[in-house]
N, C-alpha and C positions, 0 to 999 in steps of 0.2 A: 948514607943518610938515614936517620931514624924515621920510621913510618908513622909511629904514634905521635901526634902533636902534643906539645905541653901546654898549648893554649891557642887563642885566636887574637890577632892584632887587628884593631879597627881604626882606620883613619877617618874621622868624621869631618863633615864640611862645617862652614861657618854659621850654619843655622841648626837649631836644636831638632828640627824635623827629621834630620837624618839619624841622629842617635835615638830619637823617640821611635822611629820605625824599626831599627835593628835590635833594640833592647829585648823585645820579647823573644827573638831568635836566640840571643845570647843567654837569656834566662833559661830557656828550654835546654840549651847545651849544658848549662851548669847543673840543672836539676836532674836531667835525664842521662847525661853522659859524663858529668863531673869535669867539664872543660871550662877553664877560667879564661877571661878575656881582658885585654889591655886596651883601653880607650885612649887613643892618641889625639891630643888637641894642640893646635898651634896658634889659635886665635884667642886673644884675651877676652873678648866679649862672649865667645862660646864657653870659655872656662867659667866666667862669672855667671852665665846663664845656667850652667849645670849646677853651680853652687846654690843659686836662688831657687831652683826647682827641686824641692825637698825630696820628692819621690824618686826622681831620676838620680839625684846625688846618692841617696841611700842604696838604690838598686845597683849602681855602678860598683859600690863597695861590696855589695853582696855577691856579684858575679865575677868580680876581679878588682880592677883599679883604673884610675885615670892617670895618664901620663901627659902632663902639660909641659911640652918640650921647650918652651921659652919662658918659663915661670919667673916673674919678678926680676928680669935682668934688663937694665936700661942701656948698658954699654953694648953698642952694635957688634963689636968684634968678639966680645965675650959671649954674647947671646948666640952668634953664629957658631962659635966653637962648641958651646953646650948643645945646641941643636944637632950639630954634626955628630957629637959623641952619642947622643940619644939615638939618632938614626943608625949609627954604626952598630949599637947594641941590638937594635931591632933587626938589622940585617943579619947579625949573627944568629938570632933566634930563628930567622927564616931559613937559615942553613940547616937547622935541626928540625925542620918540618912544620913550623908554625904556619897556620893558615892566615891569610891576609884579606880583610874586607875593606873596600873603600868606595867612595861615591864620586870619583873622578880625580881625586888628588894625585893618585899615582901615575896619572897620564901627563903630568907636567914636570918641569925641571924643579929641583934635582931628584925628586922621588922616582921619576921614570927610569933614570939610569941606575939608581941605587938598588931598586927592587926588580928590575927587568929579568934578572937570572932566575926568578922564582915564579915565572908565569903560570906554571901548573897549579900553584897553590894560591893564586890571586883571584879574588872574586869581586867584580864590580857589582854594586847593588843599586837598585832604584832608590831614590831618596824618600819617596812618600809611600806609605802603606796603602793609602786609598787612591782610587782613580777620580781625580777632580776635573770638572769641565771648565773651570774659570780661566784656565790658561789660554783657551782659544779666543778670549776677548781682550788679549794683551794690549792692543793699541787704544781701545776704549777705556782701559783701566790705567793708562799712562805707563805701561810697562814696556821695556825693551824686548825685541823679538828673542825667542829662546834660541840658544845655540844648539847646533847639531850635536848628536852623541859623539863624544871624543873618540879618538883612535885608541881603543882600549888595549892595554898591553897584556892583560891577564887572559886566561883561557876560559873563565867562567863568568856568567851573568846571573844575578838573582833578581827575579821578577816578582813583585808583590801584587800589582793591581791589573795585570793582564794586558798592559800596553805591548804592542808588537815591537820587537827589537830585531831588525834585520842584520844580524851580525853572525859571522861564522864562528860561533862560540858554543860552549856547553851551557845551555840555559836551564835554570831551575825555576819552574813556575810554582812558587811557594804559596802565594795568596796573601791576603791581608794579615798583618802580624798582630795587631792589637785586638783581634777577635779570637786569638788562640786561647784554649782552655787553661794552659799553664799560666798565661799572663793574667787572665781574669781571676783564677784561683789565688794567685799571688796578691792581687788587689783586695780580694775578699778577706784574706788572712790578715792583711795589714790595715784594713779600713778603720777599725776601732782605734788602733794605735794612733793613726794620723789625726782623726777627728778629736780624740782625747787630748793630743798634744797641741794642736793648732786651733781647735774650735771647741774647747772644753765645756763651754756653756750651752752648746747646741745639741739638741736631741735629734741627731741626723736620721734616726730610724723613722721619724714622722715625715720625712721628705723636705725638700727645699727647692728653690729655683736658682739656677746658675746663669749669671749674666756675663757673657764673654765680652770683655772690653777691647777697644782698639785704639788706633791712633786718632787724635782729635784735630789734626792739621788738615791741610788741603788735600782733597781726594778727587781726582778727575772723574771718577765713575759717578759721582753724585750730581744732582741737579744744582745744588748750591755747593760748589766744590771747596769753598773756603771755610765755611762755618757749619756745613751740613752735618758732619759727624758729631760735633758738639751739641747741636740742636737735637739730633736723634738720641744722644745719650741722655739729655735732660728729659726728653719726652718719655723715654723708657723708665727712668727713675720715678717720674711722676705716676706713670701707669702702675708700676710695681708697688708703689707706696700705698695704693688703695686696697691691697690684699694682706690678710693676716697670715703671712707665710715668711719663713726665713729666706733671705736673699744672700747668695754668695757671689761676689763680684770678682771675676778672675782677670787680672790685668794682662795686657800684652807688654812685651819688653819696652815698647815705645809709648805706652800710656802715660799721660801726665797725671801723676798720682796726687798732686796738689788739688787739681780740679775734682778728682774723684772723692778725696777725703772731705773737701768742702761741701760737696753735694750730699754726702751721707752722714754728716757729723751729728745731726739730730734724729737719725733714723736707727733705732735700736735693733731692728730686725735685719739690718744690712751690714755685712762684714766683707773684708777683703780675704781672698783665699789664694794660695799658691799650690794647692794640691793638684795632682794629675787628673785630666779629664776622665780617665777610666775609674779612678777612685770616686770622683764626684758623680759619675753616671750610675753607680750602683744603687743609690737611693734618691736620685734627683727626680723631681716631678716634671721639670722642663728646663731646656737650655734655650737661651735667647741671645741674639747678637744684632748689631746695627749694620753689619755688612757681612758678607759671607766669610766665615771662618772655618778653616779645615778642622777645627775642634768639633764642629757640629757633626762631622762624620763619626767621631768617636761615640758621641751621645746617641746618634741615630742607630748605629750598629748594635747598641746595647738596649734598643727599644725605648729610648727616652725621646719624647716629643721635642721637636725643634722649631723655633720661630726665627725668621730673619725679618726684622723691621728696619727698612731702609728708605732711601729716597733716590733711586736711580735716575740718571739723566735720561732724557727722551731717547737719545741714540742707543743707550745701553738697554733700555726697556724694549725697544724695537728689535735689537739684535738678540736678546734673550727670550723673545716671545712672551714678555710680561711674566717671566719666571725668574727665580733666583739663578745666579750664575753657577751655583752649586746645587741645583734643584734636586739631585738624587738624595741629598741628605737633609733637605729642608722640608718639613711637613707643612708649614704655613709661611708663605711669603707675603708680607704686607708692605705696600709701598706708600708712604706718606698718608697714613690714615690712623690717627691716634685713637679714634673711637673703636675702630675694628681691632686695633692692637689690644685694648683693654678687654673687649668682648672675647677675643681669642684666648687671652691668658685666663680669663674666668672660666671659659668652657673647658680648657685643657686641665686646669687644676681640679675641676669637679669630677673628672674621669678617674677611674681606678688605674693605677700604674700597670702597664703591660707586663706580662710574664718576663722574668729575668732571663738573660741570655747566658747559657752555660759555656759557650765557646767551642772552638773547632779543634779536633785532635787529628793525629796522623800526619804523615808527610809523604805523599806519593812522589814528590819531586826528588827525594833522596838527598836534599840539602843537609839536613841534620846529620845523617849518616856519614856523608862525605866530609863535613867539617869536623867530625869527631874521629876520623880515621887516624 
């Protein structure tokens, strides 16, 4: 067997958070060790999510390629045959020493049986780069209990956020990935390109506000769970309208864009953006959301002030001790107080932007070295 890998194979989950967390590692492998990566996608929505996220899509092409193993095939028999052929080709690559990163997919049928002979080169990775506390409020948020860690077939585990994993495995405590210097430098190099291409009329160097959008439907966590998110959205639009600053609204995959476009149609300083949070954080004056978003962690880690303006239910407020459910990354938590929201935005915009964050270097875990062997 050849010791030097020709690349890394990454099986992503059905949410973009997994690929978003591992991409900085793959970027560092590419730029520091000339190791290319193949991103394996089996879910249509994930594939479409990658295409719509312009920075992630471009970055995947830069560090390697995406392999959508069931691309555009409606016939079930043909689709299964094509998937099998793709998996067989990936198995052959594994024979020649390719390293494999996954987020749980390789622990289920049929992947478990196809790739189990390569346990030494299989790395199970945590899905999220940051440690979020919102998961502990699962029942109050209307979420199902989290499943236990699967019976991992690989010998290695990649840890980003310090969570304890009691497994008899080789564990790499790598740390947060989107605070890596290589990742931030990549964002800085490409910032002008993305703003020129997608926001040509915006002088981004003067700063702007990023409004992280969400789902407008029923949300159990809110006091008014049926229309609460929509009311909060309109309150925030109204508050932001009183300031002479550019506003970039970043939608969630489930955001009703008809509602958004109708709300901002007469507001020249408000535009939709699909740029990555790291790109946006470089010159943003403020990030704001109507419910805790993991995107706030990206902004906060790069010294951008964050506001969560929401309307938690009494039970959730009591459980969270009147704080945000993601309080580590929220500078100002405002619960159902429009006046305070406007005052907080005003005070935040009047302050000078904090010194930019240059990023973390080095790898005491040895992950990059072992992936590039």
